N, C-alpha and C positions, 0 to 999 in steps of 0.2 A: 149507284143512280145513273151513271154515263154508260153503263155496260151495254144496255139494251140497244141504244142508237148506234153505238160504236160497232157492236157485233152484227148489225144488219148491213153496214157498208164496208167493214174492214176487208172481207174476202174480194170484193170488187176492187177496192183500193189496192190490194196486194198484187192482184192481177195487172192492174193499170201500171203499177211501179215497175214490174217485170218487163212489161211492154215498152215503157218509155226508157227503161235501162237499155234494152236491145236497140231501140231506135236512136239512142244517142251516138251510135257510131255513123248515122246518116249526116249529110249536111245540115248544119243548124241555121237558124235565122240570124243569130248573133254569135260571133266567137266568144268563148269565155269557159268557165268551169262547168263541168257536168253537174246535173241537178243534185246529186248526193254530196257535192262539195260547196254548195251555195253558203255564203257566209251567214245568212239569216234562215238556215235550215231548220234550226230549233223552233224559231217562231211559227213557221208553216206547219210543223209537226204538232205544236201546241194546239193550233186551230184544229187539226186533223183528229186528234184524241178527244178534245173537250167538246167541240161544237155538235158532233152528231147526237151525243147524249143530252146536251143542253136543249137542242132544238127539238129532240124527240118529246120532251116533256112541255116544251113550249107549244108544240102542235097540239098535243092533247088539250091544253088549257084553253087554246083558241077554238078548238072544236066543241068543247064543253060549253063555252060561252055561246057559241053559235047555235048549238042544239037547245040550249035553254032558252035563248030568244026566239028562235023560229019554231021550235017544236015543243017547248015546254018540258023538255027532258032533264032531269036532274041527276040521274044515275050514270056513272060511267059505263056500267055494263049495258044499260038500256040504250045509251047512246051508240056504243060500238055495234050493238045488235041492229039497231036502226040504219046505221050507216052500211053495214054489211048487206042488208037487204034492200036498201034503197030508200032515200028519204026525200027526194026531190025529183023534179021533172025529167032529169037526164038518166034516172035510174032504169027507166023502161027501155033505153036503147040498147042495142047489141054491144057486146064488149068491144068490138073492132070500132064501132062508131064512137064509143066513149073515148077510146085512145085517140082517135083522130080530133075529136073536139077538145080533149085536154092539151094535145100538143099545139093546136092553134090558139085556143083561149089563154093558155099559160104564156105562150110566146108574146102575145099582145099585152098581157099584164106585165111581163118581165120588161118589155121595151118601154112601156110607159112609166113604171116605178124605177127604171134605170135612169131615164131622163130627169125623173124627179129627184133622185138621189144625187144628181150633179148640180141641183139647185143649191144656192147659198145656205139655206137652213138646214140641209141634211148631209151637205158635202163633207162635214168633219167626221160623219160615220163611214161614208163611202170612201174617203180619202184613205182609210186604214186598208182597204183592199188595193188601192192604187199605190200604196207606199213601197211595194216590192220593186226593188231596182234591179235586181236579177231575176227577171220574170221566167218562171218555170211552172211545169204542170201543177206542182204542189201549191202555187200561189192561188189557184182557184179555190182552195179552202180558207184562204185568209179573208174571212168576211166577219165584220163586227156583228154581235147578236142583234143589234137594233137594225142594222142594214139587213140581216138574213130575215128578220120578222117581216119587214116591210116588203122586201123584194121577193121572197120566196114563199114563206109560210102563209101569209094572208091570202095569196092567190090560190094555193094549194087547198086551203081551208074552205075557201068560197066554193070551190069546184066540188069538193066533197059534199059540202052542204047542199049543193044544187042536184046531187045525185050520182056523180062520178064514183064508181066503185073504188075502194081502197086497193083492190087488186091491180087497177091500171097503174097507180103510182109505184106499187111494188114490181110490177112488170117492167116498168120504164126505169127503174133504178140503174141497171147497167148502162143504158143509153145516155141518162142524165149526167151521171158520173163521167162516163166516156167522153161525151161532148164538151163538158166543162173543163176537164183535165186537157183534153186535145186542144182546145182553143187558147190555152195558156202555155202550151208546150213550146220549147225552142226549136221550132221546125220552120223551114221555109216553104211550107206547102200553101198554095192558095187555091187549089182545087180548079184551076184553069176555067174551062167553060161552065163549071158548075159554081163558081165563086159567089154567085147570088143567091143559089139554091141552099147551100149549107155552109155554116160558119167554118172558116179554116183557121189555123194558127196565125197566119198573116193578118187576116181580116181582124181578129180580136186583138192582136198585139198592137196593131195600129191604135186601138182605143186606149191603150195604156201609155201612149207617147204625150207629148206636151199638147196644149189646146191650140197652139199654131199649126199643129198637124192634125192628128187624128183623135186627139183627147176628148173632144166633144162630138165625135162621130162614131159609127158602128155600135150602137146600143143593143142590136139584137143578139140574143144568146144562142140561137140556132139557126134561124132562117134570115139571111141578110136582106131577102126581098123586102122585108118590113122597113129597112133603112132606105131602100131604094124608093119606096112608096112615099116616105116622109122627107126625103131629101137630105138624109144624115149618112148616106153611104160614102165611104172613103177608101179607095184602093188605087193609089197613083201607080201607073204602070212603070216597070223598070226599077222600082225602089223596094226596099225592105225597111220595116220599122226598127227603130233603135232608141236608146235613151229613154228609160222608163222611171217611174217613180213620181213624187211630187215635190215641189219646191219647198214647202214648209218643213224645215229641218227639226221641228219640235215634235214630229211624229216619232214616238220611241220605236226602237228596233225590237224590243222583247215583247212577248205575248201579253203578259200582265200589264205593261204600261200601254199597249195599244188598246186593250179593253177599256181602260180608264181615261185615255186621251180624249175622246170626243166630249167628255163631261167637263173637262177643265180647259179645253182648248178654245181659242177664239175662232169662230168659223171663218173660213177664207173663201172667197169667190174663185170657182174653178177657172174663171176667165183670167185670173191673176196667178195661175199656177202652171207654167211651163215645165216640162220635164227637165232633169239635168242630167250631165254625164254620169254613167254608172261606173265607169272604170272595169276593174276585173275582180 
């Protein structure tokens, strides 16, 4: 069941793994072990293996509900045929225009839902992603299914239902995975004069620090200018982020425990969750 989604992303992830293995010889943002020696490596690999397949079928379910409500389509074959040929106002636009609209619209959605996930009511799901104390590129895959549904799938599904071609999402897979893994990588890059144009490792790693630093800032996924616009941009000069994770020690380290944790944990306010020392 999970093979379809995993097969679609595994080649890109394999290339990314090679790239970050090579880049590990460059100066890092934080001293410590290389990514393949992370103490919680098995947890991140669990997400990498399970989540693509799980979310593949979740995406289908969301699209089928949307197709039924908006267009009265009940057959999966008919739904895919309609999506492929365009079923909304955006379908008449050229492919390049659809790519541009998707990048901008999805970024706005991701920024809004990211801030929402830091709210008291949803933090217990998003805290799973922030639980990584040894932040590395593989940590980008550590996302609870509920978090993933709200943050990624709902926005993508809405844009597909409005006419964005599925080919746009497929074409952007390498870019999406590349940006997500890069911003979580242990690199000291901040992109200099382009730091507000494209999200860098330093930009996003500040978001994984305590709330007294950047933990409630830098919500953008790709374009930091949206944080500049809404006053949530945080990049102190001459400093590098450090000390990642969440204070609530009851967040399990294992994959299965993290999946169940939000349903049995008491929600904690992000405002009361400073990061703690990660050690080595």
